[in-house]
C-alpha positions as CSV (number, residue, x, y, z in Angstrom):
1,X,-12.4,0.8,24.5
2,X,-15.9,1.1,23.0
3,X,-16.6,0.8,19.4
4,X,-17.4,4.7,19.0
5,X,-14.2,6.2,20.5
6,X,-12.3,2.9,18.3
7,X,-14.1,3.9,15.4
8,X,-13.2,7.6,15.4
9,X,-9.8,6.8,16.2
10,X,-9.3,5.2,13.4
11,X,-10.7,7.6,11.2
12,X,-8.1,9.9,12.9
13,X,-5.6,7.5,11.8
14,X,-6.4,7.1,8.4
15,X,-6.9,10.8,7.7
16,X,-3.7,11.6,8.3
17,X,-1.6,8.6,7.1
18,X,-3.8,9.9,3.4
19,X,-2.2,13.3,4.3
20,X,1.2,12.5,4.6
21,X,1.1,10.4,1.6
22,X,-0.5,13.0,-0.3
23,X,2.2,15.6,0.7
24,X,4.9,13.0,-0.4
25,X,3.5,12.2,-3.3
26,X,3.5,16.1,-4.5
27,X,7.2,16.2,-4.3
28,X,7.4,13.5,-6.6
29,X,7.6,14.8,-10.8
30,X,5.0,14.1,-13.1
31,X,5.7,11.2,-15.9
32,X,4.2,11.3,-18.9
33,X,4.9,9.4,-21.8
34,X,4.0,10.2,-25.2
35,X,4.2,7.4,-28.5
36,X,5.0,9.4,-31.6
37,X,5.8,8.1,-35.0
38,X,9.6,9.4,-35.3
39,X,10.3,6.9,-38.3
40,X,8.2,5.3,-41.1
41,X,4.7,6.2,-42.9
42,X,4.3,9.3,-40.7
43,X,7.3,10.4,-39.4
44,X,7.4,13.9,-40.4
45,X,3.5,14.9,-39.0
46,X,5.5,12.8,-35.9
47,X,8.1,15.0,-35.5
48,X,5.9,18.0,-35.9
49,X,4.1,16.3,-32.8
50,X,7.1,16.4,-31.5
51,X,8.2,19.6,-32.2
52,X,4.7,20.9,-30.5
53,X,5.1,18.8,-27.3
54,X,8.4,19.8,-26.3
55,X,7.8,23.9,-27.6
56,X,4.9,23.5,-24.7
57,X,6.4,22.2,-21.8
58,X,9.1,24.8,-22.1
59,X,6.9,27.5,-22.5
60,X,5.7,26.3,-18.9
61,X,9.0,25.2,-17.6
62,X,8.0,21.8,-17.5
63,X,6.0,22.2,-14.6
64,X,2.2,21.8,-13.1
65,X,1.4,22.9,-9.6
66,X,4.7,23.6,-8.6
67,X,5.6,19.9,-9.7
68,X,8.2,19.0,-11.8
69,X,7.3,17.2,-15.6
70,X,9.5,14.4,-16.7
71,X,8.5,13.9,-20.6
72,X,9.2,10.5,-22.3
73,X,9.4,10.4,-25.8
74,X,9.2,6.9,-27.7
75,X,9.2,6.0,-31.2
76,X,6.2,3.7,-32.3
77,X,7.8,3.7,-35.8
78,X,4.6,3.8,-37.0
79,X,4.0,-0.7,-37.1
80,X,1.0,-0.7,-34.8
81,X,3.0,-4.3,-32.4
82,X,5.9,-1.9,-32.0
83,X,3.3,1.1,-30.7
84,X,1.7,-1.9,-27.9
85,X,5.0,-2.7,-26.7
86,X,6.3,0.5,-26.1
87,X,3.1,1.9,-24.7
88,X,3.3,-1.2,-22.3
89,X,6.6,0.1,-21.1
90,X,5.7,3.7,-20.4
91,X,3.0,2.1,-18.1
92,X,5.4,0.0,-16.5
93,X,7.4,2.2,-15.9
94,X,5.1,4.6,-14.1
95,X,4.6,6.8,-17.0
96,X,1.3,8.0,-18.2
97,X,0.9,7.7,-21.9
98,X,-0.8,10.5,-23.7
99,X,-3.6,9.5,-26.1
100,X,-2.3,8.7,-29.5
101,X,-1.0,10.5,-32.1
102,X,-4.3,10.3,-34.8
103,X,-1.7,8.9,-37.6
104,X,0.1,6.8,-35.1
105,X,0.0,2.7,-35.5
106,X,-2.1,2.4,-32.2
107,X,-4.4,4.4,-33.7
108,X,-5.2,3.3,-37.4
109,X,-4.7,-0.4,-35.6
110,X,-8.0,0.7,-33.4
């Protein structure tokens, strides 16, 4: 088999593999993690944040591009160390954390 034919077969196989993986990935839910100060000094604004977050996702049917959205809400307790621990936990569970809320302990320390 010459080099050109080998490369074309490899390229077609690579595109086929990518299209199959993309199709399979479309069936998985989108996981979003939200850190909010539900206890501690900023608990009232954290509760409002979570209520607004839930209101939005309920209005759009908890779907994006025909994919289900799973939301995980974690309380950072307005404590930077706890916020860091919970953010790491969200990422390790393959969730994507949203940017911290401006009054979150994560933002205050950064």
